[in-house]
C-alpha positions as CSV (number, residue, x, y, z in Angstrom):
1,M,-3.5,71.6,-21.9
2,P,-2.5,67.9,-21.7
3,N,-4.7,65.0,-22.5
4,I,-6.8,63.3,-19.9
5,K,-6.5,59.6,-18.7
6,F,-9.5,57.9,-17.3
7,N,-8.5,54.9,-15.2
8,Y,-11.0,52.2,-14.3
9,L,-11.3,48.5,-13.5
10,Y,-13.6,45.5,-13.5
11,R,-13.7,43.5,-10.3
12,D,-15.4,40.2,-10.6
13,G,-17.3,38.3,-7.9
14,A,-14.1,36.5,-6.8
15,N,-12.3,39.9,-6.5
16,Y,-10.1,39.3,-9.5
17,K,-9.4,42.6,-11.2
18,S,-8.9,43.7,-14.9
19,Y,-7.5,47.3,-15.1
20,G,-7.8,49.6,-18.0
21,F,-7.7,53.2,-19.1
22,V,-8.8,55.5,-21.9
23,I,-6.8,58.6,-22.9
24,F,-8.8,61.4,-24.3
25,Q,-7.6,64.2,-26.4
26,N,-8.4,67.6,-24.6
27,P,-8.6,70.3,-27.2
28,Q,-11.3,72.1,-25.3
29,N,-9.0,72.4,-22.2
30,I,-11.5,70.7,-19.9
31,T,-10.1,70.8,-16.3
32,I,-9.7,67.7,-14.1
33,K,-11.9,69.4,-11.5
34,Y,-14.8,69.9,-13.9
35,L,-14.6,66.4,-15.1
36,L,-14.2,64.9,-11.7
37,N,-17.2,66.6,-10.4
38,L,-19.3,65.4,-13.4
39,I,-18.1,61.8,-13.2
40,N,-18.7,61.7,-9.4
41,S,-22.2,63.0,-9.9
42,M,-23.0,60.2,-12.3
43,L,-21.4,57.2,-10.5
44,I,-23.7,54.5,-8.8
45,E,-23.0,54.6,-5.1
46,E,-20.0,56.8,-5.7
47,A,-18.0,54.0,-7.4
48,W,-19.6,52.2,-10.3
49,F,-20.8,52.7,-13.8
50,Y,-21.8,50.7,-16.9
51,V,-19.2,50.8,-19.6
52,D,-21.7,50.4,-22.4
53,K,-23.6,53.6,-21.3
54,W,-20.3,55.5,-20.8
55,K,-19.0,54.3,-24.3
56,L,-15.8,52.8,-22.8
57,P,-14.2,49.4,-23.5
58,D,-15.4,46.5,-21.5
59,L,-12.9,44.9,-19.1
60,H,-14.9,41.7,-18.2
61,F,-13.1,38.4,-18.1
62,E,-14.0,35.9,-20.7
63,K,-15.2,33.4,-18.1
64,W,-18.5,34.5,-16.6
65,N,-20.3,33.3,-13.4
66,N,-23.9,34.3,-13.4
67,E,-24.1,33.5,-9.6
68,F,-21.3,35.9,-8.6
69,D,-20.3,38.3,-11.4
70,H,-21.9,41.5,-12.3
71,T,-22.0,44.0,-15.2
72,Y,-20.7,47.3,-13.7
73,H,-17.2,48.7,-13.7
74,E,-15.4,50.7,-11.0
75,F,-14.0,54.3,-11.5
76,E,-10.5,54.6,-10.2
77,S,-9.2,58.1,-11.2
78,I,-8.6,60.7,-13.8
79,E,-5.4,62.5,-14.5
80,Y,-3.5,64.8,-16.9
81,T,-1.2,63.0,-19.2
82,N,1.1,63.6,-22.2
83,E,0.4,60.1,-23.5
84,A,-1.2,59.9,-26.9
85,P,-4.9,59.3,-27.1
86,N,-6.0,55.7,-27.4
87,S,-9.6,56.2,-28.2
88,E,-11.6,57.4,-31.0
89,L,-14.2,58.7,-28.6
90,T,-13.6,62.4,-28.0
91,L,-13.6,63.9,-24.5
92,A,-16.7,66.1,-25.5
93,K,-18.5,62.9,-26.7
94,F,-17.6,61.2,-23.5
95,I,-19.0,64.1,-21.5
96,K,-22.1,64.2,-23.6
97,A,-22.7,60.3,-23.1
98,I,-22.4,60.4,-19.3
99,S,-24.3,63.8,-19.0
100,S,-27.3,62.3,-20.9
101,L,-27.8,59.7,-18.3
102,R,-29.3,62.1,-15.8
């Protein structure tokens, strides 16, 4: 089965966006449906998450405004891909990290 690409973004208080993604190797053949159900069940208000808790790279901008900016990131989508993994975090460890937040 192909690798899995997790797409997400950071949107600051002025609505500037920084997009990113993580490509996980998928040797356990985890399905998109299973992973999407898990992700959706763990999101804050069906959209947001904290990258540090999910073990993902931070997409915050260097300039920070305490009055307007926030610390959460926004989930965008997941998809199968043939692109090479770009993370040392395995899909199994990612699933374990977000599952442990329940």
